[in-house]
N, C-alpha and C positions, 0 to 999 in steps of 0.2 A: 812393254810387257815386263812386270815384275816375277821373278823366279826366285823361290826359296831354294837356295843352295841345300840346306840340311834336308830338304825334302827329297831332294835328288840323290843327296849321299844316301840317306835312309832306305830308298827303294832299291839303291844299287848295292847296298849292303846285303840286304834282304835277298835280292837276286843272286848274288854270287855264293852267299851261303846255303840258300835252298838249292839251285841249279849245280853248283860246283864243287860245294863243300869246303868253300876257300872264304877267308875274310880278308876283307878291305879296311884298310886305314885312311883315314884323311892325312893331311900336310903333306910334308915331304921325306917320309919315312923311307925313302928308296936306299937300302942298303945291299943289296944282291944283284945290281943290274950291270949287265955286260954291255958297254957303249956300241959293241960291233953287232949285236944280236939284232936282228931284222925287227922292225916295228910294222905291224899291221893296222889298217885303219878302214873303218866301215862308215858309211855317210847314209842318213835317212833324210830326205828332203822334206819340209813342212810347207803346205801351202794352204790358200784358203783365208781365214779371218788373220792370220798372221803368216809370215813367210821367213823361214831359216833352215837350219839343218841342226841335226843332232850328230854328233862326232864321237865314235869311241875309236880310241888308239890302245893297244895292247902289244907287248913283245910276245914274239912268237911262242917262247916257252908256256906263256899263261894262255894263248890261245889254243897251242896243242893239247894242253891239259884239259882245256873246254871242250875241245872235240873230244877227247877221250871220255870225258864225263857224258857230254850230251849224246854221244852215239854209241857208246858201250864200247869203244874200241881202244887198242894199245896204243898210248899216246907217241911211242917211238915210231909206230909204223902210219901214222896219219899223213896223208898226201897234202899238198898244198891245195887242193880243192876240200878237202876235208876242213882244214884251216880256215879256208875262206868261208865254207859254210858254217862253221862254227860261229865265227865273228859276227856275221851278218846274223845268225840267231840271236846272239846276245844282243846286237843293236835293236833288233826287232823287239825282244823280250824287254829292252829298258823303255823303248818309244811306246810301247803298249802300257807299261807302267805310269810313264809321264802324261799319257791324254789327258788324266784329271787336273793336268796344272796348265795346259795349254789352253787357247780360246776354244769355245765348244765346235766353231764350224772350221775346224782346220783337218786337213788330210795328211796321213802321212805315207810317204813312198815306201816302196821296198827299200831295203838295204842294198847298198853296191858299195864294193870293195874299192877303195881309193888308193890307187899306186902311188908309192913315196914320191916318185918323179913328178906325179901330177898334183900332189897336196896343195902346194902354195896356188896354182893356178885356178885349181878348184874351189877354193877357198877364200880366194882374194877379196870377192863381192860381200863377204860375210863378215859382220862385227860381233865381237866377243859379248854375249850377254850373260853367260856364267861359263866358266872354265874350272872344273875339278880336276885337279892331280891329286891321283889317288896311288896308294901303294898295296900291290896284293903278292905274298910271298917275297918282299922285298924289293920287287919290280915296278917299275912305274905304269900307272892306268890313267888315261886321261877321258873323260867325259866333258864334251862341250855342249853348250847350247848356242848357236849362233844364229843371229838374224840377218836379213838381207840389208843393206845399208840404205836404201831408200827408207825402210822402217824405221831405221835409227834417225835419219834427218827429219822424217815427218812426226816423229814422237818428241824430238827436241825441240 
């Protein structure tokens, strides 16, 4: 399956701007990142005519801001549950906006949170189709579309 990274970047920028009032930049314009800050990840499994996953990774400060914007809450008072809900909601919104570029007969699962300790194991059977490393407020954001390795071998 061919994916237009510019299309994913465009829909992601629109989402971030419309829903969060934030801008995302392409490239590696990460200038304000604390390497000790926790990174949260959400995953949507894709099945049907094509099998893979959509992964969204964000630092806690960006997800905390998202929770405050999405739920009209104070960013400093958001709980881990609020942060997880906000990240899953962002992943779901990206997934919905990506539907037109996925094969017609595919289904998207509900987003789930992937614990940092489990990421390598959860994602090890997936091959990178597109992996956007973006920047928001100088912090890194990753949006990746991955496909099951059986799909990679079959399409080669």
